[in-house]
VOBA-1610 file (N, C-alpha, C; in pm, whole numbers, padded with zeros to 5 digits, always signed):
BEGIN
Met+06641+05676+18133Met+06622+05819+18136Met+06473+05853+18122Thr+06423+05935+18211Thr+06283+05975+18206Thr+06274+06125+18228Leu+06152+06175+18219Leu+06130+06317+18247Leu+06161+06352+18392Arg+06161+06250+18479Arg+06199+06274+18619Arg+06350+06296+18631Asp+06427+06237+18537Asp+06572+06249+18543Asp+06623+06373+18471Gln+06550+06418+18371Gln+06594+06528+18287Gln+06498+06646+18301Asn+06540+06761+18252Asn+06453+06877+18257Asn+06457+06952+18124Pro+06406+06889+18019Pro+06405+06957+17889Pro+06305+07072+17890Lys+06333+07172+17811Lys+06242+07284+17800Lys+06113+07239+17733Lys+06127+07152+17631Lys+06009+07108+17557Lys+06041+06977+17484Ile+05943+06888+17481Ile+05952+06765+17401Ile+05831+06763+17307Ile+05859+06751+17177Ile+05752+06746+17079Ile+05739+06603+17027Val+05621+06546+17041Val+05592+06413+16987Val+05525+06434+16852Phe+05595+06398+16744Phe+05546+06421+16609Phe+05513+06286+16546Ser+05386+06260+16519Ser+05346+06133+16458Ser+05209+06149+16396Arg+05169+06049+16315Arg+05037+06052+16251Arg+04935+05971+16330Asp+04977+05911+16440Asp+04888+05824+16518Asp+04823+05903+16630Glu+04704+05955+16605Glu+04639+06039+16705Glu+04598+05960+16829Met+04568+05831+16816Met+04528+05752+16932Met+04643+05736+17029Lys+04763+05704+16977Lys+04879+05692+17065Lys+04912+05826+17130Gln+04897+05933+17053Gln+04921+06065+17111Gln+04820+06096+17221Trp+04695+06059+17198Trp+04592+06084+17298Trp+04621+06008+17426Lys+04662+05881+17414Lys+04694+05801+17532Lys+04814+05860+17606Met+04914+05904+17531Met+05031+05963+17594Met+04996+06095+17662Ala+04907+06170+17600Ala+04865+06297+17659Ala+04795+06276+17793Gln+04719+06166+17806Gln+04656+06136+17935Gln+04761+06109+18042Arg+04868+06042+18001Arg+04973+06007+18096Arg+05051+06130+18142Phe+05071+06225+18050Phe+05151+06344+18082Phe+05066+06470+18085Glu+04940+06458+18126Glu+04848+06571+18117Glu+04888+06689+18207Asn+04967+06662+18308Asn+05006+06771+18399Asn+05147+06822+18373Asp+05206+06781+18262Asp+05343+06823+18229Asp+05340+06903+18099Asp+05349+07034+18111Asp+05338+07119+17992Asp+05465+07120+17908Arg+05567+07043+17949Arg+05686+07029+17865Arg+05662+06938+17746Val+05560+06853+17755Val+05532+06756+17649Val+05425+06812+17555Arg+05462+06828+17429Arg+05370+06881+17328Arg+05344+06773+17222Phe+05235+06786+17151Phe+05197+06686+17051Phe+05167+06752+16917Phe+05220+06692+16813Phe+05206+06743+16679Phe+05159+06629+16588Ile+05038+06638+16535Ile+04994+06540+16437Ile+05061+06573+16303Gly+05122+06474+16244Gly+05190+06497+16117Gly+05255+06370+16066Asp+05316+06379+15949Asp+05376+06263+15883Asp+05509+06306+15826Val+05610+06219+15837Val+05741+06254+15781Val+05736+06266+15629Arg+05630+06218+15569Arg+05615+06236+15424Arg+05581+06382+15389Asp+05534+06458+15486Asp+05489+06596+15465Asp+05599+06691+15509Lys+05678+06737+15414Lys+05793+06822+15447Lys+05750+06955+15509Asp+05642+07015+15459Asp+05598+07143+15514Asp+05560+07130+15662Arg+05493+07021+15695Arg+05455+06999+15835Arg+05578+06976+15922Leu+05678+06906+15868Leu+05803+06884+15941Leu+05874+07016+15969Tyr+05877+07104+15869Tyr+05941+07234+15889Tyr+05876+07309+16005Arg+05744+07302+16011Arg+05672+07370+16119Arg+05706+07306+16254Ala+05709+07171+16257Ala+05732+07100+16383Ala+05874+07120+16436Leu+05972+07137+16345Leu+06113+07146+16387Leu+06159+07289+16412Asp+06070+07383+16404Asp+06107+07522+16430Asp+06152+07538+16576Gly+06276+07578+16598Gly+06329+07599+16732Gly+06372+07473+16804Val+06376+07360+16734Val+06412+07232+16795Val+06564+07212+16792Asp+06620+07160+16900Asp+06764+07136+16909Asp+06804+06994+16871Val+06722+06895+16908Val+06756+06755+16889Val+06637+06681+16830Val+06666+06592+16734Val+06561+06510+16672Val+06598+06363+16686Ile+06503+06283+16736Ile+06515+06138+16735Ile+06419+06087+16628His+06473+06033+16520His+06390+05990+16407His+06358+05842+16421Ala+06233+05811+16454Ala+06191+05673+16475Ala+06081+05629+16380Ala+06032+05719+16296Ala+05920+05686+16208Ala+05963+05584+16103Ala+05882+05480+16085Ala+05912+05379+15984Ala+05793+05288+15961Thr+05782+05237+15839Thr+05699+05121+15810Thr+05789+05001+15834Lys+05767+04926+15943Lys+05869+04834+15991Lys+05834+04686+15988Ile+05708+04650+15968Ile+05673+04508+15967Ile+05712+04449+15832Val+05797+04347+15834Val+05858+04294+15712Val+05754+04254+15607Pro+05656+04168+15638Pro+05557+04133+15535Pro+05477+04253+15485Thr+05447+04348+15574Thr+05373+04467+15532Thr+05449+04544+15426Ala+05580+04559+15445Ala+05663+04628+15346Ala+05672+04549+15216Glu+05677+04416+15226Glu+05684+04334+15106Glu+05559+04350+15020Tyr+05443+04359+15084Tyr+05318+04368+15011Tyr+05277+04512+14978Asn+05342+04609+15043Asn+05312+04751+15019Asn+05441+04828+14996Pro+05516+04792+14892Pro+05651+04850+14874Pro+05652+05000+14851Phe+05554+05052+14776Phe+05552+05196+14750Phe+05538+05273+14880Glu+05451+05225+14969Glu+05426+05294+15095Glu+05549+05289+15186Ala+05620+05174+15187Ala+05741+05162+15268Ala+05848+05259+15220Val+05863+05273+15089Val+05963+05365+15034Val+05926+05509+15067Lys+05797+05542+15058Lys+05756+05680+15086Lys+05791+05721+15229Thr+05769+05630+15324Thr+05796+05663+15464Thr+05943+05648+15498Asn+06003+05534+15465Asn+06137+05502+15512Asn+06248+05574+15436Val+06224+05604+15309Val+06327+05671+15227Val+06294+05819+15208Phe+06179+05847+15147Phe+06144+05987+15124Phe+06122+06060+15257Gly+06067+05989+15355Gly+06050+06050+15487Gly+06183+06086+15550Ala+06283+05998+15535Ala+06417+06027+15587Ala+06476+06151+15519Met+06457+06162+15388Met+06506+06279+15315Met+06441+06407+15366Asn+06312+06400+15394Asn+06242+06518+15446Asn+06294+06558+15583Val+06318+06459+15670Val+06371+06488+15803Val+06507+06555+15792Ile+06592+06505+15704Ile+06726+06561+15686Ile+06717+06706+15639Asp+06639+06730+15534Asp+06628+06867+15481Asp+06570+06962+15586Ala+06465+06920+15655Ala+06402+07006+15753Ala+06496+07034+15870Ala+06571+06932+15914Ala+06663+06951+16026Ala+06774+07050+15991Ile+06829+07038+15872Ile+06937+07129+15830Ile+06883+07271+15815Asp+06772+07285+15746Asp+06718+07418+15719Asp+06668+07488+15846Gln+06625+07411+15946Gln+06575+07469+16070Gln+06685+07482+16176Gly+06809+07444+16141Gly+06921+07464+16233Gly+06922+07370+16352Val+06870+07249+16336Val+06875+07149+16443Val+07021+07111+16471Asp+07056+07095+16597Asp+07194+07062+16634Asp+07231+06917+16603Lys+07148+06823+16648Lys+07180+06682+16633Lys+07056+06602+16594Val+07079+06502+16508Val+06974+06408+16469Val+07027+06267+16488Val+06951+06184+16559Val+06983+06042+16573Val+06871+05963+16507Ala+06905+05882+16407Ala+06807+05801+16336Ala+06813+05658+16388Leu+06697+05599+16413Leu+06691+05462+16460Leu+06692+05367+16340Ser+06784+05270+16344Ser+06796+05173+16237Ser+06755+05035+16288Thr+06792+04932+16216Thr+06751+04796+16248Thr+06856+04698+16201Asp+06858+04580+16264Asp+06950+04477+16218Asp+06922+04438+16073Lys+06800+04457+16027Lys+06764+04419+15891Lys+06827+04509+15784Ala+06889+04620+15828Ala+06956+04710+15734Ala+07095+04661+15697Ser+07147+04560+15769Ser+07278+04503+15739Ser+07259+04383+15646Ser+07320+04389+15528Ser+07304+04285+15425Ser+07156+04253+15406Pro+07076+04352+15367Pro+06930+04332+15362Pro+06886+04233+15254Ile+06781+04156+15285Ile+06721+04066+15187Ile+06574+04098+15165Asn+06519+04190+15245Asn+06379+04227+15229Asn+06369+04377+15205Leu+06252+04421+15162Leu+06236+04562+15128Leu+06252+04652+15249Tyr+06197+04610+15363Tyr+06215+04692+15483Tyr+06362+04714+15510Gly+06443+04608+15509Gly+06585+04622+15533Gly+06653+04709+15429Ala+06611+04695+15303Ala+06671+04776+15196Ala+06639+04923+15213Thr+06515+04954+15254Thr+06480+05095+15274Thr+06552+05152+15396Lys+06571+05071+15500Lys+06642+05121+15618Lys+06791+05134+15592Met+06849+05045+15508Met+06988+05064+15469Met+07002+05196+15392Thr+06907+05222+15302Thr+06908+05348+15227Thr+06895+05467+15322Ser+06805+05455+15418Ser+06789+05561+15518Ser+06918+05585+15594Asp+06985+05477+15637Asp+07113+05491+15708Asp+07213+05567+15623Lys+07221+05531+15495Lys+07315+05596+15404Lys+07282+05745+15389Leu+07154+05775+15383Leu+07112+05914+15369Leu+07153+05997+15491Phe+07129+05943+15611Phe+07164+06018+15732Phe+07315+06034+15747Ile+07390+05933+15710Ile+07536+05943+15718Ile+07587+06047+15619Ala+07537+06041+15495Ala+07581+06136+15393Ala+07539+06278+15424Ala+07432+06295+15502Ala+07383+06428+15535Ala+07487+06513+15605Asn+07581+06448+15675Asn+07688+06524+15741Asn+07777+06597+15642Ser+07781+06549+15518Ser+07869+06609+15417Ser+07813+06740+15363Tyr+07681+06756+15369Tyr+07626+06881+15314Tyr+07548+06962+15416Ser+07561+06928+15542Ser+07495+07010+15644Ser+07581+07130+15684Gly+07705+07134+15635Gly+07794+07245+15668Gly+07888+07208+15780Lys+08004+07273+15784Lys+08107+07240+15882Lys+08056+07255+16025Asn+07976+07357+16050Asn+07923+07379+16185Asn+07773+07351+16192Gly+07726+07267+16099Gly+07583+07242+16088Gly+07537+07122+16168Thr+07424+07070+16128Thr+07361+06958+16196Thr+07447+06833+16190Lys+07459+06762+16304Lys+07529+06635+16309Lys+07428+06521+16304Phe+07453+06427+16215Phe+07364+06312+16199Phe+07438+06184+16235Ser+07373+06098+16312Ser+07427+05966+16343Ser+07313+05866+16347Val+07348+05737+16355Val+07250+05629+16347Val+07274+05533+16462Val+07167+05481+16521Val+07179+05371+16617Val+07107+05250+16559Arg+07169+05132+16576Arg+07115+05009+16517Arg+07106+04903+16626Tyr+06990+04840+16637Tyr+06974+04732+16734Tyr+06868+04633+16685Gly+06851+04523+16760Gly+06762+04416+16719Gly+06625+04428+16782Asn+06565+04312+16808Asn+06429+04304+16860Asn+06418+04368+16998Val+06337+04473+17010Val+06317+04538+17139Val+06214+04457+17217Leu+06254+04407+17334Leu+06169+04319+17413Leu+06035+04384+17443Gly+05928+04318+17399Gly+05795+04366+17431Gly+05742+04479+17345Ser+05816+04520+17241Ser+05767+04629+17157Ser+05649+04583+17072Arg+05568+04678+17029Arg+05450+04644+16948Arg+05491+04573+16820Gly+05421+04463+16790Gly+05450+04389+16668Gly+05562+04289+16682Ser+05627+04282+16800Ser+05739+04191+16820Ser+05689+04055+16868Val+05783+03960+16876Val+05746+03821+16900Val+05691+03796+17041Ile+05737+03869+17142Ile+05693+03842+17279Ile+05544+03869+17299Pro+05492+03989+17268Pro+05347+04007+17283Pro+05267+03916+17191Phe+05324+03881+17074Phe+05253+03790+16984Phe+05240+03652+17046Phe+05351+03598+17099Phe+05346+03467+17164Phe+05253+03468+17286Leu+05260+03576+17364Leu+05174+03584+17483Leu+05026+03581+17446Ser+04993+03640+17331Ser+04854+03641+17286Ser+04809+03504+17238Lys+04905+03416+17207Lys+04873+03284+17153Lys+04883+03172+17258Val+04939+03202+17374Val+04964+03097+17474Val+04836+03024+17512Ser+04728+03099+17528Ser+04602+03037+17572Ser+04548+02935+17473Ser+04589+02944+17346Ser+04544+02848+17245Ser+04615+02715+17256Gly+04729+02714+17328Gly+04806+02592+17344Gly+04903+02563+17232Val+04906+02652+17130Val+04996+02633+17015Val+05068+02764+16985Leu+05201+02756+16973Leu+05280+02873+16935Leu+05341+02849+16797Pro+05312+02937+16699Pro+05367+02920+16564Pro+05515+02958+16558Ile+05597+02867+16507Ile+05741+02888+16493Ile+05775+02893+16344Thr+05839+02999+16301Thr+05870+03010+16159Thr+05978+02910+16116His+06080+02891+16201His+06187+02794+16171His+06252+02754+16303Pro+06276+02624+16325Pro+06330+02580+16454Pro+06471+02629+16485Glu+06546+02673+16384Glu+06683+02721+16407Glu+06693+02874+16408Met+06582+02943+16391Met+06585+03089+16381Met+06636+03153+16510Thr+06719+03256+16496Thr+06771+03331+16611Thr+06742+03480+16592Arg+06736+03550+16704Arg+06713+03694+16701Arg+06796+03763+16810Phe+06837+03887+16782Phe+06899+03970+16884Phe+06790+04020+16980Met+06827+04037+17107Met+06730+04081+17209Met+06787+04203+17282Ile+06705+04308+17293Ile+06747+04428+17364Ile+06627+04485+17440Thr+06651+04536+17559Thr+06544+04598+17635Thr+06521+04742+17588Leu+06405+04795+17620Leu+06375+04933+17584Leu+06474+05028+17650Glu+06509+04999+17776Glu+06603+05085+17849Glu+06741+05085+17783Glu+06784+04969+17734Glu+06914+04960+17667Glu+06912+05035+17534Ser+06802+05026+17462Ser+06793+05097+17335Ser+06793+05248+17355Val+06724+05294+17459Val+06723+05438+17490Val+06863+05484+17531Ala+06933+05402+17609Ala+07069+05438+17652Ala+07162+05452+17532Leu+07141+05370+17429Leu+07224+05380+17309Leu+07198+05511+17235Val+07072+05554+17233Val+07039+05683+17172Val+07107+05797+17247Trp+07105+05791+17381Trp+07171+05894+17461Trp+07321+05896+17434Lys+07379+05779+17418Lys+07523+05772+17390Lys+07555+05839+17256Ala+07472+05810+17157Ala+07493+05872+17026Ala+07478+06023+17034Leu+07378+06069+17109Leu+07357+06213+17122Leu+07476+06282+17188Ser+07536+06215+17286Ser+07643+06280+17363Ser+07781+06261+17302Glu+07801+06154+17223Glu+07936+06121+17178Glu+07958+06121+17027Ala+07852+06127+16948Ala+07868+06118+16803Ala+07939+06241+16747His+08034+06216+16657His+08100+06324+16583His+08025+06354+16454Gly+07943+06258+16411Gly+07867+06273+16288Gly+07903+06164+16188Gly+07805+06083+16150Gly+07827+05980+16048Gly+07846+05840+16101Glu+07854+05822+16235Glu+07875+05689+16291Glu+07743+05612+16299Ile+07754+05479+16292Ile+07644+05389+16325Ile+07681+05321+16456Phe+07599+05343+16559Phe+07623+05285+16691Phe+07549+05152+16701Val+07619+05047+16741Val+07560+04913+16753Val+07590+04861+16893Arg+07488+04845+16975Arg+07508+04796+17111Arg+07529+04645+17110Lys+07616+04597+17201Lys+07635+04454+17219Lys+07518+04399+17300Ile+07445+04306+17243Ile+07325+04251+17308Ile+07321+04099+17287Pro+07245+04028+17369Pro+07240+03882+17356Pro+07149+03837+17242Ser+07169+03712+17202Ser+07082+03646+17104Ser+06994+03545+17176Met+06894+03497+17103Met+06809+03391+17157Met+06742+03316+17042Lys+06730+03183+17055Lys+06657+03107+16956Lys+06508+03132+16974Val+06436+03140+16864Val+06293+03162+16871Val+06224+03049+16947Thr+06274+02927+16934Thr+06216+02815+17007Thr+06232+02832+17158Asp+06343+02892+17201Asp+06363+02917+17344Asp+06273+03030+17393Ile+06248+03128+17307Ile+06153+03234+17343Ile+06016+03171+17368Ala+05979+03079+17280Ala+05850+03011+17295Ala+05846+02928+17423Lys+05956+02861+17457Lys+05961+02781+17581Lys+05947+02871+17704Ala+06006+02989+17698Ala+05999+03080+17812Ala+05859+03134+17832Leu+05788+03162+17723Leu+05657+03226+17733Leu+05543+03126+17742Gly+05561+03011+17682Gly+05456+02908+17687Gly+05518+02771+17700Pro+05572+02738+17817Pro+05644+02612+17835Pro+05560+02488+17806Asp+05430+02497+17821Asp+05343+02382+17797Asp+05278+02385+17659Ala+05303+02489+17584Ala+05239+02502+17452Ala+05313+02419+17347Lys+05239+02370+17251Lys+05297+02298+17139Lys+05358+02398+17042Gln+05476+02367+16989Gln+05540+02453+16890Gln+05512+02398+16751Glu+05449+02479+16669Glu+05410+02437+16534Glu+05489+02516+16430Val+05570+02447+16351Val+05653+02512+16250Val+05565+02549+16131Ile+05563+02680+16097Ile+05476+02729+15990Ile+05553+02782+15869Gly+05686+02791+15880Gly+05766+02840+15768Gly+05800+02987+15780Ile+05910+03025+15720Ile+05958+03163+15724Ile+05867+03254+15642Arg+05835+03370+15695Arg+05749+03465+15629Arg+05821+03532+15512Pro+05746+03593+15418Pro+05809+03661+15304Pro+05912+03765+15349Gly+06034+03754+15298Gly+06138+03853+15326Gly+06208+03837+15459Glu+06179+03729+15533Glu+06235+03713+15667Glu+06368+03637+15664Lys+06461+03679+15749Lys+06591+03612+15760Lys+06586+03501+15865Leu+06670+03399+15845Leu+06682+03294+15946Leu+06757+03348+16068His+06865+03424+16042His+06942+03487+16148His+06957+03635+16116Glu+06969+03715+16218Glu+06984+03858+16198Glu+07130+03901+16206Gln+07160+04009+16139Gln+07298+04061+16136Gln+07294+04211+16159Met+07385+04260+16241Met+07392+04405+16264Met+07518+04468+16205Ile+07622+04387+16187Ile+07744+04437+16122Ile+07791+04330+16025Ala+07803+04363+15898Ala+07854+04270+15797Ala+08006+04270+15799Phe+08067+04159+15756Phe+08213+04154+15758Phe+08273+04257+15662Glu+08196+04300+15561Glu+08245+04406+15472Glu+08264+04538+15545Asp+08196+04553+15660Asp+08209+04676+15739Asp+08324+04671+15839Ser+08387+04553+15852Ser+08490+04537+15955Ser+08608+04633+15943Pro+08652+04674+15821Pro+08763+04769+15815Pro+08736+04904+15879Arg+08606+04933+15905Arg+08569+05063+15964Arg+08491+05047+16093Thr+08494+04926+16151Thr+08419+04901+16274Thr+08512+04896+16393Tyr+08476+04970+16499Tyr+08560+04980+16618Tyr+08482+04934+16741Asp+08552+04863+16828Asp+08496+04809+16951Asp+08514+04912+17063Phe+08402+04954+17124Phe+08406+05053+17232Phe+08360+04993+17365Gly+08385+04864+17382Gly+08352+04800+17509Gly+08211+04743+17511Asp+08112+04828+17538Asp+07975+04780+17544Asp+07901+04797+17411His+07971+04854+17311His+07908+04874+17180His+08014+04886+17071Tyr+07968+04876+16947Tyr+08054+04897+16831Tyr+08012+05027+16761Arg+08107+05081+16684Arg+08074+05196+16600Arg+08128+05170+16460Ile+08037+05178+16362Ile+08077+05167+16222Ile+08102+05309+16173Met+08226+05336+16133Met+08261+05470+16088Met+08222+05491+15942Pro+08196+05614+15901Pro+08148+05640+15765Pro+08257+05619+15660Thr+08213+05592+15537Thr+08307+05571+15426Thr+08337+05699+15351Ile+08246+05796+15356Ile+08263+05913+15270Ile+08302+06040+15344Asn+08290+06041+15476Asn+08323+06161+15552Asn+08465+06152+15607Thr+08531+06265+15619Thr+08664+06268+15677Thr+08657+06315+15821Gly+08762+06289+15895Gly+08768+06334+16033Gly+08726+06230+16134Trp+08671+06116+16088Trp+08625+06015+16183Trp+08742+05941+16247Glu+08861+05950+16187Glu+08976+05879+16244Glu+09003+05922+16387Ile+08983+06050+16417Ile+09003+06099+16554Ile+08899+06038+16647Ala+08774+06029+16600Ala+08667+05972+16681Ala+08690+05824+16709Ala+08760+05756+16617Ala+08782+05611+16631Ala+08893+05577+16728Gln+08976+05674+16765Gln+09093+05645+16846Gln+09060+05588+16984Ala+08939+05617+17035Ala+08901+05566+17167Ala+08858+05420+17163Gly+08843+05364+17043Gly+08802+05225+17029Gly+08913+05140+16970Asn+08884+05012+16952Asn+08979+04918+16893Asn+08921+04859+16766Leu+08998+04862+16660Leu+08953+04808+16532Leu+08926+04658+16546Val+08810+04613+16496Val+08775+04471+16505Val+08858+04391+16404Pro+08867+04257+16419Pro+08940+04174+16322Pro+08883+04187+16180Ala+08964+04158+16082Ala+08925+04177+15941Ala+08808+04090+15900Asp+08793+03973+15965Asp+08684+03882+15929Asp+08564+03894+16023Phe+08556+04004+16097Phe+08451+04021+16197Phe+08315+04044+16132Ala+08212+03981+16190Ala+08073+04010+16157Ala+07993+03991+16286Tyr+07886+04067+16301Tyr+07804+04059+16421Tyr+07668+04004+16382Ser+07650+03873+16406Ser+07529+03804+16364Ser+07466+03732+16483Ser+07334+03716+16481Ser+07264+03658+16595Ser+07296+03510+16616Asp+07338+03439+16512Asp+07366+03296+16528Asp+07507+03269+16579Ser+07600+03362+16554Ser+07740+03342+16597Ser+07776+03433+16714Asn+07677+03492+16777Asn+07697+03583+16889Asn+07759+03509+17008Ala+07846+03577+17082Ala+07908+03516+17200Ala+07817+03524+17323Asp+07715+03610+17318Asp+07628+03634+17432Asp+07487+03583+17402Trp+07432+03499+17492Trp+07300+03442+17470Trp+07211+03464+17593Met+07086+03500+17569Met+06989+03514+17677Met+06929+03376+17707Thr+06918+03342+17834Thr+06863+03212+17873Thr+06711+03220+17887Ile+06649+03103+17890Ile+06505+03097+17910Ile+06465+03159+18044Asp+06542+03130+18148Asp+06511+03185+18280Asp+06525+03337+18282Glu+06624+03390+18211Glu+06642+03536+18205Glu+06523+03603+18137Leu+06474+03542+18030Leu+06357+03600+17962Leu+06233+03590+18050Lys+06217+03477+18119Lys+06104+03463+18211Lys+06106+03572+18318Ala+06222+03598+18372Ala+06236+03700+18476Ala+06201+03838+18421Trp+06244+03865+18297Trp+06213+03995+18236Trp+06062+04009+18217Val+05997+03904+18171Val+05852+03909+18148Val+05778+03935+18279Glu+05818+03867+18385Glu+05751+03886+18514Glu+05766+04029+18564Thr+05884+04086+18542Thr+05910+04223+18587Thr+05832+04325+18506Asn+05798+04290+18380Asn+05738+04386+18289Asn+05594+04349+18251Arg+05528+04275+18337Arg+05390+04233+18309Arg+05299+04353+18282Ala+05312+04457+18362Ala+05225+04574+18346Ala+05244+04639+18211Arg+05370+04655+18169Arg+05399+04716+18040Arg+05344+04631+17926Leu+05362+04499+17935Leu+05315+04410+17830Leu+05163+04412+17821Gly+05098+04434+17934Gly+04951+04439+17933Gly+04896+04560+17860Glu+04979+04664+17842Glu+04935+04785+17774Glu+04951+04776+17623Ile+05023+04674+17575Ile+05051+04664+17432Ile+04930+04609+17357
//
């Protein structure tokens, strides 16, 4: 979905990164539908101003690099938890129709601070449906794994290291979920169009071993095992087996229904309840991305990767 496909009255980009906003403004300089607001989710007053007259909010702000959160815990909590609370309050008070919050696989059975703050954020957005009013703002969450080629992710990192002839591997058995930017955006659109409020949407996506990612990006490079970073998981999980009693299969995605809100039973009828021992983890996934598939994706997206 792009601005060529849709015709929104206005899109407001709200962030504290003026450089990214400046670059985006150059790209959309002839489209007056795109507006830019410098601000921070930690600043509730600024959020109230930015959300005036807004119908839909996509909440993507986060301190997301695992080691960064481990070494700067206060800052991660301020953005990921207090920032989420500010977004919820501002959205309700300004009469926003729908809010979709972006989550992460690290929020399921978290072992690091980033995952713990995102699990807390997920809980906050789900609970927000209980006090937004019967006809008030609807809140839902989308959860997915490593977005191919996103800033700070393994693909641009490995590509930057290929010329050295050595690719650092944290653990030879490590696996990760893989999702394209287009697939992640499609999941957000699905949540916007189909959420009743309180669901966590989890798209079905392939897994890949980190060693295979390295083979795809640097087939001639030496792989050097450096050890798992602080707070890092060996395998990622998007749905814990404790969530299975409320998890429904909708074909191309799962939906975890809320524990505290009522009325979700009707929303669940279009799906099928997963088995009682179900868990969605990157190491036991039925779908795997091959080395050739990743190579093909990289070749198709060379221009995008060059901008990161």
